Each structure stands twice: as structure tokens, then as C-alpha cells.
C-alpha positions, 0 to 999 in steps of 0.5 A: 788504087794501086792499079789506077796509079800504075795505069796513069804512070804507063799513060804518061810514059813517053817514047825514049823515057826508058831505053834499051841500053845494053844487049848481050845477044851472043855470050861467050860460050866457053867462059859464060854459057849458051845463048838460051841461058845467058842472053840478057837485055838492060833497060835504063830509065833516062826520064826525070821520074820513076817508071813502073815497068809492069806490063811493058813488053819486049819483042823481036817481032816474033816472041813476046815477053811481059815485064813483071812489077819493077819500079825503075828510078831515074837513071836506074838500070835493070836487066831482063835475063833470058834465065834469071837463075843462070844470070845470077850464077854468073853475075851475082845477085847484086845486079838488079833484074826484073822477072817476066812472063811469056817467051824469051826473044831468042836474040839472033847472033847474026842480027835482030830487032828488039822492041820495047813497048809500053803497057798500052802498046806504044813503042818506047824504044827499038834497035835493029843490031847487026853482027857487024856492029863493032867490027874494028876497021880493017878487021876481017873477023867478028865483033867482040860482041859476037860471041867473044864475051862483050855485050853491045852497049849504047854509048849516048843513052838519049842518042840514036839506035844506029851502029854509030851509037852502039859498040862492044863493051870494054870492061874486062872483068870476067871471073873465068879466064879464056880456056884457050888464051888464059886472058880475061874476057868482058861479060858486059856491064849489066846493071851498071854504067856502060863502059863506053858512056 
């Protein structure tokens, strides 16, 4: 009976019901840690009904990972961490996460494509980000999301997946100060409302 209900739920899932809402593709190595352990992707259910994530797939076109059982309430958020233990050591255990099977997508720092598929193989959401997303006008350096601590946040959750609707997070709540400057860093807003929404 449970399997039948999950299948029906997956069949009714439409494109855009669950969105990629935040991406930590290049964590700050000095205050957070290495990419392979501290990358993460946040999903948000923007539909009016609970969504079961089991069997949904995240991919960058090469590696694929399949989400384990997790019911996401309307407007609920959950984090898919590269490494659950590392994520919890940095952000605590109160941030909702979902486990997975397969191979982590290994988010490229220069830019990558992240695709979310339903359990039946339909594309639910897709974003192709670039390291240039979020670079301030006239700035010759890099985006705050490119190794400076911030994540990339989607600004309007039901909006487009282009550069104009994504920007570096601005919620500076890092518990580990930058060893060079002593300033606090932004580690993103996993599991919470995006700082730019």
C-alpha cells in the first residue's frame, strides 16, 4: 500500500513543484572545509501538497544520486549534503537533511549544471550556474559564492533559473571567523528561508 501511494505521489509531481533553492558549490576552505565534504544543495517544495522525495535524482549530467525517503511539507526545505556527517558538524543537527545513494555530483567551482529528476525520470528543475553569478558590477575579483563563504540563493523561488534570479547569500552567521581578517563569513542559509527572498 505504501509503495502504491508513493508511486501516485511521484506521478502527480509536476515540473517546478520542487525547486533547487540554494547551492553551496564552493565552500570557504579556511572557515568551512573542502568541497568534497561541505558542498550541499537545498530543495524547497513550492507546491501546495506534501511531496515524497524518495527515488528522485540529482545529477550534473555525469554523476547521479538518488534521494532516500523524505516527505517535504509545502514550503518545506531540505538539504542534500555531500557528506552528512561533515554537514552536521558545521551546521548542527537541527537543519533537515536527506540521505542518498549513488555518487555526489561534485559541483564544479567554475560552473555546472544541476538537474533534479522525479522518480519517473522527468525533469523537475534545472539550473546551470556560473562562477560569475553574483560578481558585483565593476568588481574584477570573484563572486562571494565562489569560495568566499556564501552560497548561491534563488531569489524568487518560482522564478527563472538564470543569473538574474540567483545571488550570493548575505546572512553572515559563520561561527568561525576568517583567520586572515577576523571577519565573520556567510555559510548560506541551509534549511531556512533564503536571505534574499
